[in-house]
N, C-alpha and C positions, 0 to 999 in steps of 0.2 A: 297699523297693524295691531298693535296692543294699547289699550288708553294707557296716558299718563298716569292716572291715578292706579288702575289695577298693576302695571308694573313696578310703579316706584312704591306704591302703598304696601302690596302685598307681595310680589316675589323679590323686591329689593327695597326692604323698609329700612328706615333710619336705626341705626346710626349711617348708613352708607350713603356716599353721595348720589343724588339722583341721576339717573340719566338723560341725557339731551333727546331732543324730538329725532334728532339724525339716528342717534345710537338705537333708540326704539324702532326706527323704521329697519335699520339694517339688521338689529336682531330678531324682529318679526320675519323679515323675508329669508333668515337664513333658518329659523325654525320651520317656516312654511316650506322651503324646498327639502330639508330634511324629512318633513313628515311624509312629502310627495314621494320621496325616493324610499320610504320605509313601507307606503303603501303599495308601491310598486313592486317593490322585492317580495313583499306578502303575497301580491296577486300572482306573479309569476310564479312563485313558489319553488325556484331552483336555488342549489347552493350558488350558482355564478351570481345569480341576483341579489342572494343575500350578501355574497362576499363583497360586493362593491359598497353596498350599505355600510356592513360592518367594517370594512377598511377606512372609511369615514368616520364613523359612530365612534370606534374604540379609541383612537388619539385625540379625538375631540374631548371626550368626556376625561379621559387621563388629564388632558390641560386643564380643562374646566375644574377638575377636582383639587388641582395644584393652586389655582388661582383662588378658588373658594377657601382653601386653607390659609393662604397668604391672606385674604380678605378678613377671613375670621381672627386672625392674629393681631392684625392692624386695626379693626373696627369693633370687635366684638362678633359675637356669633348669633346672628338673628335665627329663628326657628326653622325658617325656610332653608338656609343653608347647611343646618345640621340635617335636616330631610334629604337635602339632595347628597350629602356625603353618604346617608344610611342607603338610598336608592342605588348610588352608585358602586357601592361596597357589594351589592348583592348582583347588578349588571354585570360589572366588568368582568368578574371571574366566570360567569356563564357565557358571556360572548369568547370570552378566551378558550373555555373549555370547547365550546361548540366549533370554534374555528378551528382548533387542532383536529379534534374528532373529524369534521366533515373535510378538510384539506386531506388527511389520511385516506378516507372512503374514496375522493376522487383520484388520489393518486393510485390507490391500488386498482381501481376500476379502469384508468388509462394505462394501466402496467399490462400487457399481455404475458410476461413470464411468470406472473404470480398464480402461485398454485394453491389449491385449498386443500389443507390437511383434513382427514377423515380418521 
């Protein structure tokens, strides 16, 4: 799914050890499946569909941040790793805030005893 040169040259450059062909195939399949789930959630456009995608992506990215930090500590920081950390620093709080806001809204909508104050 990803060419060896693209992945090991750009996304995972030296001094990091190169990915194997099987690792590239499995990683590519996971990224493709995640992209399909995100497109589906966007197309459906409901909190229920987005929640499924976010329930997967949030812990995945948290774990990837931990692994990225460990990798940077052990092998040095390639620019792509720092970029990933920067993007994650923006993404994770937005997802946490959205999850909390939408969950509360869904809970209020499902609860008949909620009264609106005027």
